[in-house]
MIDOSE-1310 file (N, C-alpha, C; in nm, 2 decimals, decimal comma, always signed):
residues 257
mrst	+2,24/-0,05/-1,53/+2,12/+0,03/-1,56/+2,15/+0,17/-1,52; +2,11/+0,27/-1,60/+2,12/+0,41/-1,56/+1,99/+0,48/-1,59; +1,94/+0,55/-1,50/+1,82/+0,62/-1,52/+1,83/+0,77/-1,47; +1,77/+0,86/-1,54/+1,78/+1,00/-1,50/+1,63/+1,05/-1,47
trrr	+1,61/+1,11/-1,36/+1,48/+1,16/-1,33/+1,49/+1,31/-1,29; +1,38/+1,37/-1,28/+1,37/+1,51/-1,23/+1,41/+1,51/-1,08; +1,47/+1,62/-1,04/+1,51/+1,63/-0,90/+1,39/+1,63/-0,81; +1,28/+1,68/-0,85/+1,16/+1,68/-0,77/+1,04/+1,63/-0,85
whga	+0,96/+1,54/-0,79/+0,85/+1,49/-0,86/+0,73/+1,49/-0,76; +0,63/+1,57/-0,78/+0,52/+1,58/-0,69/+0,57/+1,61/-0,55; +0,68/+1,69/-0,54/+0,72/+1,73/-0,40/+0,81/+1,64/-0,33; +0,85/+1,52/-0,39/+0,94/+1,43/-0,32/+1,07/+1,43/-0,39
rvph	+1,17/+1,43/-0,31/+1,31/+1,43/-0,37/+1,34/+1,29/-0,41; +1,40/+1,28/-0,53/+1,45/+1,15/-0,58/+1,59/+1,18/-0,64; +1,67/+1,07/-0,65/+1,81/+1,10/-0,70/+1,80/+1,15/-0,85; +1,89/+1,25/-0,87/+1,89/+1,30/-1,01/+1,94/+1,19/-1,11
errv	+2,05/+1,12/-1,07/+2,10/+1,01/-1,15/+2,13/+0,90/-1,05; +2,11/+0,78/-1,10/+2,16/+0,66/-1,01/+2,20/+0,55/-1,10; +2,29/+0,47/-1,06/+2,33/+0,35/-1,13/+2,31/+0,23/-1,03; +2,23/+0,13/-1,06/+2,21/+0,02/-0,98/+2,25/-0,11/-1,06
sggr	+2,34/-0,19/-1,00/+2,39/-0,31/-1,07/+2,39/-0,42/-0,97; +2,39/-0,54/-1,02/+2,38/-0,66/-0,94/+2,42/-0,78/-1,02; +2,41/-0,90/-0,95/+2,45/-1,02/-1,02/+2,35/-1,07/-1,13; +2,23/-1,10/-1,09/+2,14/-1,16/-1,18/+2,07/-1,05/-1,27
gnsv	+2,05/-0,94/-1,21/+1,98/-0,83/-1,29/+1,99/-0,70/-1,22; +1,92/-0,60/-1,27/+1,92/-0,47/-1,22/+1,78/-0,43/-1,18; +1,76/-0,39/-1,05/+1,63/-0,36/-1,00/+1,65/-0,26/-0,89; +1,55/-0,18/-0,88/+1,54/-0,08/-0,76/+1,39/-0,05/-0,74
yvel	+1,36/-0,05/-0,61/+1,22/-0,01/-0,57/+1,24/+0,09/-0,46; +1,18/+0,21/-0,47/+1,19/+0,31/-0,37/+1,05/+0,36/-0,34; +1,02/+0,38/-0,22/+0,89/+0,44/-0,18/+0,92/+0,56/-0,10; +0,87/+0,67/-0,14/+0,90/+0,80/-0,08/+0,77/+0,87/-0,02
apla	+0,80/+0,94/+0,09/+0,69/+1,02/+0,15/+0,70/+1,16/+0,09; +0,59/+1,23/+0,07/+0,60/+1,37/+0,01/+0,65/+1,47/+0,11; +0,69/+1,58/+0,06/+0,73/+1,69/+0,14/+0,61/+1,75/+0,22; +0,64/+1,82/+0,33/+0,53/+1,87/+0,41/+0,42/+1,95/+0,34
ahra	+0,46/+2,03/+0,24/+0,37/+2,11/+0,17/+0,27/+2,03/+0,08; +0,30/+1,91/+0,06/+0,22/+1,83/-0,03/+0,15/+1,71/+0,04; +0,17/+1,70/+0,17/+0,11/+1,59/+0,24/-0,04/+1,58/+0,25; -0,10/+1,70/+0,24/-0,25/+1,70/+0,24/-0,31/+1,62/+0,12
lldh	-0,23/+1,61/+0,02/-0,29/+1,54/-0,10/-0,23/+1,40/-0,12; -0,10/+1,38/-0,09/-0,03/+1,26/-0,12/+0,01/+1,18/+0,00; -0,01/+1,05/+0,00/+0,03/+0,97/+0,11/+0,17/+0,92/+0,09; +0,20/+0,86/-0,03/+0,34/+0,82/-0,07/+0,35/+0,81/-0,22
lfil	+0,48/+0,81/-0,26/+0,51/+0,79/-0,40/+0,60/+0,67/-0,41; +0,60/+0,61/-0,53/+0,70/+0,50/-0,55/+0,75/+0,49/-0,69; +0,87/+0,44/-0,70/+0,94/+0,42/-0,83/+0,99/+0,27/-0,83; +0,95/+0,20/-0,93/+1,00/+0,06/-0,95/+1,07/+0,05/-1,09
vddg	+1,19/+0,02/-1,09/+1,26/-0,01/-1,22/+1,31/-0,16/-1,21; +1,27/-0,24/-1,30/+1,30/-0,38/-1,28/+1,31/-0,45/-1,42; +1,39/-0,56/-1,42/+1,41/-0,64/-1,54/+1,35/-0,78/-1,52; +1,26/-0,79/-1,42/+1,19/-0,91/-1,39/+1,25/-0,98/-1,27
tlta	+1,35/-0,92/-1,20/+1,42/-0,98/-1,09/+1,33/-0,97/-0,96; +1,28/-0,86/-0,93/+1,19/-0,84/-0,82/+1,05/-0,89/-0,84; +1,01/-0,89/-0,97/+0,87/-0,92/-1,01/+0,87/-1,05/-1,08; +0,95/-1,14/-1,05/+0,96/-1,27/-1,12/+0,83/-1,35/-1,09
pgrh	+0,80/-1,44/-1,19/+0,68/-1,53/-1,17/+0,70/-1,61/-1,04; +0,59/-1,62/-0,96/+0,59/-1,70/-0,84/+0,62/-1,61/-0,72; +0,67/-1,49/-0,74/+0,69/-1,40/-0,62/+0,55/-1,35/-0,58; +0,54/-1,34/-0,44/+0,40/-1,31/-0,39/+0,38/-1,16/-0,40
rfat	+0,25/-1,13/-0,44/+0,20/-1,00/-0,42/+0,12/-0,99/-0,29; +0,16/-0,90/-0,20/+0,10/-0,90/-0,07/-0,05/-0,85/-0,08; -0,13/-0,90/+0,02/-0,26/-0,85/+0,04/-0,26/-0,70/+0,06; -0,37/-0,63/+0,02/-0,38/-0,49/+0,04/-0,52/-0,45/+0,06
pfse	-0,55/-0,35/+0,15/-0,69/-0,30/+0,17/-0,73/-0,20/+0,07; -0,65/-0,16/-0,02/-0,67/-0,05/-0,11/-0,71/-0,10/-0,25; -0,81/-0,03/-0,31/-0,84/-0,05/-0,45/-0,73/+0,01/-0,53; -0,72/-0,02/-0,66/-0,61/+0,03/-0,74/-0,66/+0,06/-0,88
iryl	-0,63/+0,18/-0,92/-0,66/+0,23/-1,06/-0,52/+0,23/-1,13; -0,51/+0,17/-1,24/-0,39/+0,16/-1,32/-0,41/+0,23/-1,46; -0,31/+0,29/-1,51/-0,32/+0,35/-1,64/-0,19/+0,29/-1,71; -0,21/+0,19/-1,79/-0,11/+0,11/-1,85/-0,08/+0,14/-1,99
rrpd	+0,04/+0,12/-2,03/+0,08/+0,13/-2,17/+0,16/+0,01/-2,21; +0,12/-0,06/-2,30/+0,19/-0,18/-2,36/+0,21/-0,15/-2,51; +0,32/-0,17/-2,57/+0,35/-0,14/-2,71/+0,25/-0,20/-2,80; +0,20/-0,32/-2,77/+0,12/-0,39/-2,87/-0,03/-0,37/-2,85
ddpp	-0,06/-0,29/-2,74/-0,21/-0,26/-2,72/-0,26/-0,16/-2,81; -0,39/-0,17/-2,84/-0,46/-0,08/-2,92/-0,60/-0,04/-2,86; -0,61/+0,07/-2,80/-0,52/+0,19/-2,79/-0,40/+0,15/-2,70; -0,29/+0,23/-2,71/-0,17/+0,19/-2,63/-0,19/+0,22/-2,48
wqas	-0,27/+0,32/-2,44/-0,30/+0,35/-2,30/-0,43/+0,30/-2,26; -0,44/+0,22/-2,15/-0,57/+0,16/-2,11/-0,58/+0,17/-1,96; -0,69/+0,21/-1,91/-0,72/+0,22/-1,76/-0,78/+0,09/-1,71; -0,75/+0,05/-1,59/-0,81/-0,07/-1,53/-0,83/-0,04/-1,38
wsrp	-0,93/-0,11/-1,32/-0,95/-0,09/-1,18/-0,95/-0,23/-1,11; -0,89/-0,24/-1,00/-0,89/-0,37/-0,93/-0,94/-0,35/-0,78; -1,01/-0,45/-0,73/-1,06/-0,45/-0,59/-0,94/-0,47/-0,50; -0,96/-0,45/-0,37/-0,86/-0,49/-0,27/-0,84/-0,64/-0,27
vaaa	-0,72/-0,68/-0,23/-0,67/-0,82/-0,24/-0,66/-0,87/-0,09; -0,74/-0,98/-0,06/-0,74/-1,03/+0,07/-0,63/-1,13/+0,11; -0,57/-1,19/+0,01/-0,46/-1,29/+0,04/-0,35/-1,27/-0,06; -0,23/-1,32/-0,02/-0,12/-1,31/-0,11/-0,14/-1,39/-0,24
rprq	-0,10/-1,34/-0,35/-0,11/-1,40/-0,48/+0,02/-1,41/-0,55; +0,06/-1,53/-0,60/+0,19/-1,53/-0,67/+0,17/-1,47/-0,81; +0,28/-1,40/-0,85/+0,27/-1,33/-0,98/+0,27/-1,44/-1,09; +0,20/-1,40/-1,20/+0,19/-1,49/-1,31/+0,30/-1,47/-1,41
rala	+0,35/-1,34/-1,42/+0,45/-1,31/-1,51/+0,54/-1,20/-1,46; +0,66/-1,19/-1,51/+0,75/-1,08/-1,47/+0,72/-0,95/-1,53; +0,77/-0,84/-1,47/+0,76/-0,71/-1,52/+0,90/-0,67/-1,56; +0,91/-0,61/-1,68/+1,04/-0,56/-1,73/+1,01/-0,41/-1,78
gmvv	+1,06/-0,32/-1,70/+1,03/-0,18/-1,73/+1,03/-0,09/-1,61; +0,95/+0,01/-1,61/+0,95/+0,11/-1,50/+0,80/+0,14/-1,46; +0,78/+0,15/-1,33/+0,65/+0,19/-1,28/+0,67/+0,30/-1,19; +0,60/+0,41/-1,21/+0,60/+0,53/-1,12/+0,46/+0,56/-1,08
gfra	+0,43/+0,57/-0,96/+0,30/+0,59/-0,91/+0,29/+0,66/-0,78; +0,17/+0,69/-0,73/+0,15/+0,76/-0,61/+0,01/+0,71/-0,55; +0,00/+0,72/-0,42/-0,13/+0,70/-0,35/-0,17/+0,83/-0,29; -0,29/+0,87/-0,32/-0,34/+1,00/-0,27/-0,42/+0,97/-0,14
haqp	-0,43/+1,07/-0,05/-0,52/+1,07/+0,06/-0,66/+1,08/+0,02; -0,75/+1,01/+0,09/-0,89/+1,02/+0,06/-0,94/+1,17/+0,09; -1,02/+1,22/+0,01/-1,06/+1,36/+0,02/-1,18/+1,36/+0,12; -1,20/+1,47/+0,20/-1,30/+1,47/+0,30/-1,44/+1,50/+0,25
spga	-1,46/+1,53/+0,12/-1,59/+1,57/+0,07/-1,63/+1,49/-0,04; -1,67/+1,36/-0,01/-1,72/+1,28/-0,13/-1,84/+1,33/-0,20; -1,92/+1,41/-0,13/-2,04/+1,47/-0,19/-2,01/+1,56/-0,30; -1,88/+1,61/-0,31/-1,84/+1,71/-0,41/-1,80/+1,64/-0,54
lpel	-1,81/+1,50/-0,54/-1,77/+1,43/-0,66/-1,89/+1,37/-0,73; -1,95/+1,45/-0,82/-2,08/+1,40/-0,88/-2,06/+1,27/-0,97; -1,93/+1,24/-1,01/-1,91/+1,12/-1,09/-1,93/+0,99/-1,01; -1,94/+1,00/-0,88/-1,97/+0,88/-0,80/-2,11/+0,84/-0,81
gpig	-2,20/+0,93/-0,86/-2,34/+0,89/-0,86/-2,37/+0,77/-0,93; -2,32/+0,74/-1,05/-2,35/+0,61/-1,12/-2,32/+0,48/-1,05; -2,24/+0,49/-0,94/-2,21/+0,37/-0,87/-2,34/+0,31/-0,81; -2,44/+0,39/-0,78/-2,57/+0,34/-0,73/-2,57/+0,33/-0,58
iegs	-2,49/+0,40/-0,51/-2,50/+0,40/-0,36/-2,61/+0,49/-0,32; -2,70/+0,44/-0,23/-2,81/+0,52/-0,18/-2,76/+0,62/-0,08; -2,79/+0,75/-0,11/-2,76/+0,85/-0,01/-2,62/+0,89/-0,01; -2,58/+0,95/+0,10/-2,44/+1,01/+0,11/-2,34/+0,90/+0,15
ldav	-2,22/+0,92/+0,13/-2,11/+0,83/+0,16/-2,06/+0,86/+0,31; -2,12/+0,95/+0,37/-2,08/+0,99/+0,51/-2,07/+0,87/+0,60; -2,17/+0,78/+0,59/-2,17/+0,66/+0,68/-2,05/+0,58/+0,66; -2,01/+0,56/+0,53/-1,89/+0,48/+0,50/-1,77/+0,54/+0,56
vhal	-1,76/+0,68/+0,54/-1,64/+0,75/+0,59/-1,63/+0,73/+0,74; -1,74/+0,75/+0,81/-1,74/+0,73/+0,96/-1,70/+0,59/+1,00; -1,75/+0,49/+0,93/-1,72/+0,35/+0,96/-1,57/+0,32/+0,93; -1,52/+0,38/+0,82/-1,37/+0,36/+0,79/-1,29/+0,42/+0,90
dala	-1,32/+0,54/+0,94/-1,24/+0,61/+1,05/-1,24/+0,53/+1,17; -1,36/+0,48/+1,21/-1,38/+0,40/+1,34/-1,30/+0,27/+1,33; -1,32/+0,20/+1,22/-1,25/+0,07/+1,21/-1,10/+0,08/+1,20; -1,05/+0,18/+1,13/-0,91/+0,20/+1,12/-0,85/+0,24/+1,25
adlc	-0,92/+0,31/+1,34/-0,87/+0,36/+1,47/-0,90/+0,25/+1,58; -0,97/+0,14/+1,54/-1,00/+0,03/+1,63/-1,10/+0,09/+1,74; -1,18/+0,19/+1,71/-1,28/+0,24/+1,80/-1,39/+0,14/+1,82; -1,42/+0,06/+1,71/-1,53/-0,03/+1,72/-1,48/-0,16/+1,65
prlg	-1,42/-0,25/+1,72/-1,36/-0,37/+1,66/-1,47/-0,46/+1,59; -1,60/-0,43/+1,62/-1,70/-0,50/+1,55/-1,79/-0,39/+1,49; -1,84/-0,42/+1,37/-1,92/-0,33/+1,30/-2,04/-0,27/+1,38; -2,09/-0,35/+1,47/-2,20/-0,31/+1,55/-2,19/-0,18/+1,62
gapa	-2,06/-0,13/+1,64/-2,04/-0,01/+1,71/-2,04/+0,11/+1,61; -2,04/+0,08/+1,48/-2,04/+0,19/+1,38/-2,17/+0,25/+1,34; -2,28/+0,17/+1,33/-2,40/+0,23/+1,27/-2,46/+0,34/+1,36; -2,44/+0,33/+1,49/-2,50/+0,44/+1,57/-2,43/+0,57/+1,54
maav	-2,30/+0,57/+1,52/-2,23/+0,69/+1,48/-2,27/+0,73/+1,34; -2,29/+0,63/+1,25/-2,32/+0,66/+1,11/-2,46/+0,69/+1,09; -2,55/+0,66/+1,18/-2,69/+0,68/+1,17/-2,76/+0,61/+1,06; -2,71/+0,48/+1,03/-2,77/+0,40/+0,93/-2,78/+0,26/+0,99
sqrt	-2,85/+0,17/+0,93/-2,86/+0,03/+0,98/-2,73/-0,05/+0,94; -2,71/-0,16/+1,00/-2,59/-0,24/+0,97/-2,60/-0,29/+0,83; -2,72/-0,33/+0,78/-2,73/-0,38/+0,65/-2,70/-0,27/+0,54; -2,76/-0,15/+0,57/-2,73/-0,04/+0,47/-2,58/-0,01/+0,47
lrrr	-2,52/+0,00/+0,59/-2,38/+0,03/+0,60/-2,29/-0,07/+0,53; -2,32/-0,20/+0,55/-2,25/-0,31/+0,48/-2,26/-0,29/+0,33; -2,38/-0,26/+0,28/-2,40/-0,25/+0,13/-2,32/-0,13/+0,08; -2,33/-0,02/+0,15/-2,26/+0,10/+0,10/-2,10/+0,08/+0,11
fdas	-2,06/+0,02/+0,22/-1,92/-0,01/+0,24/-1,86/-0,09/+0,13; -1,93/-0,20/+0,10/-1,88/-0,29/-0,01/-1,88/-0,22/-0,14; -1,98/-0,14/-0,17/-1,99/-0,08/-0,30/-1,89/+0,03/-0,32; -1,85/+0,10/-0,21/-1,75/+0,21/-0,22/-1,61/+0,17/-0,19
vglg	-1,59/+0,07/-0,11/-1,45/+0,03/-0,07/-1,41/-0,09/-0,15; -1,50/-0,18/-0,18/-1,46/-0,30/-0,26/-1,46/-0,43/-0,18; -1,48/-0,42/-0,05/-1,49/-0,54/+0,03/-1,57/-0,50/+0,16; -1,61/-0,60/+0,24/-1,68/-0,57/+0,36/-1,60/-0,51/+0,47
pkaw	-1,67/-0,45/+0,57/-1,60/-0,39/+0,68/-1,51/-0,48/+0,76; -1,55/-0,60/+0,79/-1,46/-0,69/+0,86/-1,34/-0,73/+0,79; -1,35/-0,76/+0,66/-1,24/-0,79/+0,58/-1,14/-0,67/+0,56; -1,20/-0,55/+0,55/-1,12/-0,43/+0,54/-1,04/-0,40/+0,66
qalh	-1,10/-0,42/+0,78/-1,03/-0,40/+0,90/-0,92/-0,50/+0,92; -0,94/-0,62/+0,88/-0,84/-0,72/+0,89/-0,72/-0,69/+0,81; -0,74/-0,64/+0,68/-0,64/-0,60/+0,59/-0,56/-0,48/+0,65; -0,64/-0,39/+0,71/-0,58/-0,27/+0,76/-0,48/-0,30/+0,88
rfrg	-0,53/-0,40/+0,96/-0,44/-0,45/+1,07/-0,31/-0,51/+1,02; -0,33/-0,59/+0,91/-0,21/-0,66/+0,85/-0,12/-0,55/+0,80; -0,17/-0,45/+0,73/-0,08/-0,35/+0,67/-0,01/-0,27/+0,78; -0,07/-0,24/+0,89/-0,01/-0,18/+1,00/+0,11/-0,26/+1,05
alld	+0,08/-0,39/+1,07/+0,19/-0,48/+1,12/+0,30/-0,49/+1,02; +0,27/-0,49/+0,90/+0,37/-0,49/+0,79/+0,47/-0,37/+0,80; +0,41/-0,25/+0,81/+0,49/-0,13/+0,82/+0,57/-0,13/+0,95; +0,51/-0,18/+1,06/+0,58/-0,18/+1,19/+0,70/-0,27/+1,19
lars	+0,69/-0,39/+1,13/+0,80/-0,48/+1,12/+0,91/-0,44/+1,03; +0,88/-0,36/+0,93/+0,98/-0,31/+0,84/+1,06/-0,19/+0,90; +1,00/-0,12/+0,99/+1,06/+0,00/+1,04/+1,10/+0,00/+1,18; +1,04/-0,09/+1,27/+1,06/-0,08/+1,41/+1,14/-0,20/+1,46
pasl	+1,22/-0,18/+1,56/+1,29/-0,30/+1,62/+1,21/-0,37/+1,73; +1,08/-0,34/+1,74/+1,00/-0,40/+1,84/+0,99/-0,55/+1,82; +0,96/-0,63/+1,92/+0,95/-0,77/+1,91/+0,83/-0,81/+1,83; +0,82/-0,94/+1,78/+0,70/-0,98/+1,72/+0,58/-0,98/+1,81
adta	+0,60/-1,02/+1,93/+0,49/-1,02/+2,03/+0,44/-0,88/+2,06; +0,53/-0,79/+2,07/+0,48/-0,65/+2,10/+0,41/-0,59/+1,97; +0,46/-0,62/+1,85/+0,39/-0,58/+1,73/+0,25/-0,64/+1,72; +0,24/-0,76/+1,75/+0,11/-0,83/+1,75/+0,01/-0,76/+1,84
qarg	+0,06/-0,73/+1,96/-0,03/-0,67/+2,06/-0,07/-0,53/+2,02; +0,03/-0,45/+1,97/+0,00/-0,32/+1,93/-0,09/-0,31/+1,82; -0,10/-0,40/+1,73/-0,18/-0,40/+1,61/-0,32/-0,47/+1,63; -0,34/-0,52/+1,76/-0,47/-0,58/+1,79/-0,49/-0,73/+1,76
yadq	-0,38/-0,80/+1,73/-0,39/-0,94/+1,71/-0,41/-1,01/+1,85; -0,48/-1,12/+1,85/-0,50/-1,20/+1,98/-0,37/-1,24/+2,04; -0,27/-1,28/+1,96/-0,14/-1,31/+2,01/-0,05/-1,32/+1,89; +0,08/-1,35/+1,91/+0,18/-1,36/+1,80/+0,15/-1,47/+1,70
shms	+0,09/-1,58/+1,75/+0,06/-1,69/+1,66/-0,05/-1,65/+1,56; -0,15/-1,57/+1,60/-0,25/-1,52/+1,51/-0,19/-1,43/+1,41; -0,10/-1,35/+1,45/-0,03/-1,26/+1,35/+0,05/-1,34/+1,25; +0,12/-1,44/+1,30/+0,20/-1,53/+1,21/+0,11/-1,60/+1,10
adfq	-0,01/-1,65/+1,15/-0,10/-1,71/+1,05/-0,15/-1,61/+0,95; -0,18/-1,49/+1,00/-0,23/-1,38/+0,91/-0,12/-1,35/+0,80; +0,01/-1,34/+0,84/+0,11/-1,31/+0,75/+0,13/-1,42/+0,65; +0,12/-1,55/+0,69/+0,13/-1,66/+0,59/+0,03/-1,65/+0,49
rrag	-0,09/-1,61/+0,53/-0,20/-1,60/+0,43/-0,19/-1,48/+0,34; -0,15/-1,36/+0,40/-0,16/-1,24/+0,32/-0,02/-1,20/+0,26; +0,09/-1,25/+0,31/+0,22/-1,21/+0,26/+0,30/-1,33/+0,20; +0,25/-1,46/+0,24/+0,32/-1,57/+0,19/+0,45/-1,60/+0,26
tspg	+0,47/-1,54/+0,38/+0,59/-1,56/+0,46/+0,56/-1,54/+0,60; +0,65/-1,56/+0,69/+0,63/-1,54/+0,83/+0,67/-1,40/+0,87; +0,62/-1,34/+0,98/+0,66/-1,21/+1,02/+0,81/-1,19/+1,05; +0,87/-1,30/+1,11/+1,01/-1,29/+1,13/+1,10/-1,28/+1,01
rfaa	+1,06/-1,36/+0,91/+1,14/-1,36/+0,78/+1,12/-1,23/+0,71; +0,99/-1,18/+0,71/+0,97/-1,05/+0,65/+1,05/-0,94/+0,71; +1,05/-0,93/+0,84/+1,12/-0,83/+0,92/+1,27/-0,83/+0,89; +1,32/-0,95/+0,89/+1,47/-0,97/+0,87/+1,50/-0,93/+0,72
rsra	+1,42/-0,97/+0,63/+1,45/-0,94/+0,49/+1,44/-0,80/+0,46; +1,33/-0,73/+0,51/+1,31/-0,59/+0,48/+1,42/-0,50/+0,54; +1,46/-0,54/+0,66/+1,57/-0,45/+0,72/+1,70/-0,48/+0,65; +1,73/-0,60/+0,61/+1,85/-0,62/+0,54/+1,85/-0,56/+0,40
eagg	+1,74/-0,56/+0,33/+1,74/-0,51/+0,19/+1,74/-0,36/+0,19; +1,68/-0,30/+0,30/+1,68/-0,15/+0,31/+1,82/-0,10/+0,33; +1,91/-0,18/+0,38/+2,05/-0,13/+0,40/+2,06/-0,04/+0,52; +2,19/+0,00/+0,56/+2,21/+0,07/+0,68/+2,20/+0,22/+0,66
dvgr	+2,26/+0,27/+0,55/+2,27/+0,42/+0,53/+2,20/+0,45/+0,40; +2,07/+0,45/+0,40/+2,00/+0,48/+0,28/+2,02/+0,62/+0,22; +2,03/+0,72/+0,31/+2,05/+0,85/+0,27/+2,19/+0,87/+0,20; +2,29/+0,80/+0,25/+2,42/+0,81/+0,18/+2,42/+0,74/+0,04
ffqd	+2,34/+0,63/+0,03/+2,33/+0,57/-0,10/+2,28/+0,66/-0,21; +2,18/+0,74/-0,17/+2,12/+0,84/-0,26/+2,19/+0,97/-0,26; +2,30/+0,99/-0,18/+2,37/+1,12/-0,17/+2,27/+1,23/-0,14; +2,18/+1,20/-0,05/+2,08/+1,30/+0,00/+2,05/+1,27/+0,14
palr	+2,12/+1,33/+0,24/+2,11/+1,29/+0,38/+1,96/+1,31/+0,43; +1,89/+1,40/+0,38/+1,75/+1,42/+0,43/+1,66/+1,32/+0,38; +1,70/+1,24/+0,27/+1,61/+1,14/+0,22/+1,59/+1,03/+0,32; +1,68/+1,01/+0,41/+1,67/+0,90/+0,51/+1,53/+0,90/+0,58
qrvh	+1,48/+1,02/+0,60/+1,35/+1,03/+0,67/+1,23/+1,01/+0,58; +1,25/+1,00/+0,45/+1,14/+0,98/+0,36/+1,14/+0,85/+0,29; +1,25/+0,77/+0,30/+1,25/+0,64/+0,23/+1,18/+0,54/+0,32; +1,08/+0,46/+0,27/+1,02/+0,36/+0,35/+1,08/+0,22/+0,32
tlvs	+1,10/+0,19/+0,20/+1,15/+0,06/+0,16/+1,24/+0,07/+0,04; +1,35/+0,01/+0,04/+1,44/+0,00/-0,07/+1,49/-0,14/-0,09; +1,48/-0,19/-0,21/+1,52/-0,33/-0,24/+1,61/-0,32/-0,37; +1,73/-0,36/-0,37/+1,81/-0,36/-0,49/+1,89/-0,49/-0,50
t	+1,91/-0,53/-0,62/+1,99/-0,65/-0,65/+2,09/-0,63/-0,76
């Protein structure tokens, strides 16, 4: 497989040319962090080129606390480009079919002024989204492990906050916080040499066994297997592979076969 891309895409360096080959097929997944000048807008970028090896039927799609907007093009569709929106996913789901092609995307940071987006009006949320923003910040920072600590800061009732939260985020506060905790542990295990017990404690799990049960539900594997696999697949010298020494600080995950 040979692919050529622009040297810079939304401020992230990617290889100008690369050749990836393997036994069963040709696949590459790269997740990049944006350059400093663009970090205010973008959280990360990703490129997936696959012939169905990484996205084979039965492979698990991990749980995620994020909603997703897709703009897809399939040759047989009419019209060829179609937009779709999906809610956050609370548990791992096996893929129903393989993907053969390329996916390029990015995740943007939430903007601090939801009131400046008039198109949010038709959603039917009563009043401002400030309460939801306060609750998200508090839950993400573990400042209020229970929702009861958030309404006083948000100046709304728990019932109103739950309704606004679900309407704007796509799931309830407790479920969102659990997914956020899982995602943090996922990143820690992929990047850090810390033990499973230390990771569980740092991310707010009751103990390592609770984190293991959470991983089985949301990732379809154990924390130990995930950590070993992600570190092995990322390789030792990622920057050398891409012939870009500085890229080592920007690559989060690389899987190739």
